[in-house]
C-alpha positions, 0 to 999 in steps of 0.5 A: 499499499502507498503512504499517505500523502496530504498538502500542508497549507504552511508549505503549499505541497502534498507531503508524506505523513509521517506522524511524531509518534508512529501508529499514533496520529494527534488531531486538532480541528477547531469546531463550532462556535455555538450561536446559532443553527449549523448550516451545511458550510459548518458540517462539511468541515465536519465530514472532510475531517471525519473522512481522514480520521476514518481512513487514518484509523482503517490504515492502523493508526490510534487517532486522538481527535480533539475538536473544541466548543467556543461557547463564550464569543461577541456573537454569542452575548449578541445572540442572548439578548436577541433571544432574552436568555442567559449567554450560557443558554444560548450556548448551550442549546445551539452546542446541542443543535450541532451535535444533532447535526453531526450525529445526523450525519455520521460524524463519529463523536471526538475523542474530546470536546472541550469547552472554551469556559472549562479551560481559562485556567490552562489559558491564564496560565499560557498568558502568565508564560507570554508575559514572562517572556515579554511576547505579551503585554497588560496595559493595565485596563484588564487586556492582555495583548500579543505583542506582534513585531516582536514574534520570530515569525509571523504569518507564515501560514497566510503569506502575508505582509504584517504592515498590510494589515488593516488593525485588529478590531478586537479591543480598545486601540488606545491601550496597544503598543501597535494597532496589530496587535491582537487580544489574549484577553478582554477587560470585562465590560458591564453585564458581561460574563468574566473570570478573574486573572492576575491583571483584571476580570474578563473574558478569553479573546478567540484564539488563546482559547485553541492554544491552551486546549491543544496544548491540554489535550496533544501537548506542545506539539501534534500533527494535524491541525484542521479548519476551514479555509477561512480561518487561516487568517487570522484565526490561525495566524495567530493561535501559531504566534501565541503558541509558538511566543510560549516555545512549543513547536504547536502543529505539525501539518495544517489542512484547510477545507474549502468553502461551500458556495452559493452562487459563487459567495462563501455560505455565511450568516452575514450573506443570508444565504445560509442553508440549515442542516435541519431545513435540508434533512427534510428534502434528503435522508442524512446519509444522502447529504453526507455523500453530497457534501464528502463527494468533492475533494476537501480543498475545493469549493462545492457549489450549492444547488437543489438541483446538484443535491438531487442528483446526487441523492439519486446516484447513492440511492443506485448505490444502495440499491445495488448493495440491496439487491447484492445482500438478497442474492447472496443471502448476507450483507457484504464484509468491507473491503478496500481495493486497490484503485480506492486506496491509492485515491485516498493516500494521495491527499484524500482524493474522493473524486477519484475514490468514486470513480472506483465505486462506480466501475464497481457498480457498473461491474456488480449490477452486470454481474447480478443479470448474470447471476455471477455471484462471486462477481457480485459479491466481490464488487459489493464487499468493495463498495461497501469497504469504501462507504464505511470510510466515506460514512455513508455505509447504509447498513452502519446503525448509527443512522437514525432509524439506518440508512433506509427510512420508514418512508423507504421501506413503504416505498419499497414495499409498494412498489414490490405490490405494484410487481406482484400484480404486474407478474399475476397479469403476465402469468394470466397473458394479460400483456396490457394490465402488465405494460400498463403497470410498468409505464405507470410506475416508469412515468412516477421515476421508477424503472423496472428490470426482469432478471433471472432473479425476478423484477428489480425497480430502481430509481430512473437515471436522468438524461 
């Protein structure tokens, strides 16, 4: 098996992945700021890094996967005012909604899921280190800032120049030594939550929490730091700055997933073009939404449209239908295996589109084998398809999906169609071919194709021309 190659945002190159500790992989991924309902841009990131985690696990690594929760933030405080609820209640409410969205798409729970408010002690300790070594300063008003011009290297991830940056708009610039210095800690404001520190009561700046929590759970150096492309600057740049200023090596490799776009624009709340997960799940099943979100390369933009989502869902149902037919023919569920083509695709920087080509070829060959009654080939194709689907988190036999991948509605549909096929068979037996053809044509008008095989009639969703 070829070695795993992954892109590194810091070097802008694809290279061989070698973990710091043989056999173990440590990953930190920036999670949600829990201040609103999750949209499909949020869960695309979760799906992408879940695929990475599943592949690493399948190839034999012991993976420690950390995904944080930002539960204190300006946006959360604003939402609390709007909803007339305590800030902590708002954070908990949306954290639970995010958790449900992840579960609906079969995203594995992280090894640990730390909250920012649960790690204030670690943040204070980190700030003390930075102040003691002269990298940070407390001007006396309760704020604490990182002094960016003292850093040995800064902005290497995004490739920007310090003097080209706009001032960091995260605190009162009156107290900054340089407008581009960013806040590690924000002084308390009347009515806002706060925690005591040696420099005054306040709350953490956005960037501080991830450095503190990554260090707490993964140590001074770890293998992979991930997140959305929009986090490269300022969030990840500032994580690097404050961590390296404290003497930590921090992340050995940086992976960033691209956005979900709509009409060419990044999906975000500010643009008002968000699509909430819970709304889309009224249109397609969780397994179909995951298939759609995971089908593009993680570094490629995914342009959302209802037509594209529907087409993707139909394509997945064809795969699902084949596996169901194979199970009926073979008398048992397929045993997951991974073929060389899919393995090669995944080891090439998680090239899922190339992996899907392998699935499509197995689907073509497997369907023909069912028609030919070639059980050995059906078994091989079904096993390899199921193995690939497990890595992609889209195994239709996985009980982790609510009520399984096949919902009650789909089961009812299957039953109704089989009843129609039974009536068609009865018409053919009594040589009433007009009635038989009418049933077939009626199903075709509804988008259902009937195929007469040696094992009996089979139905599938009609392919669009």
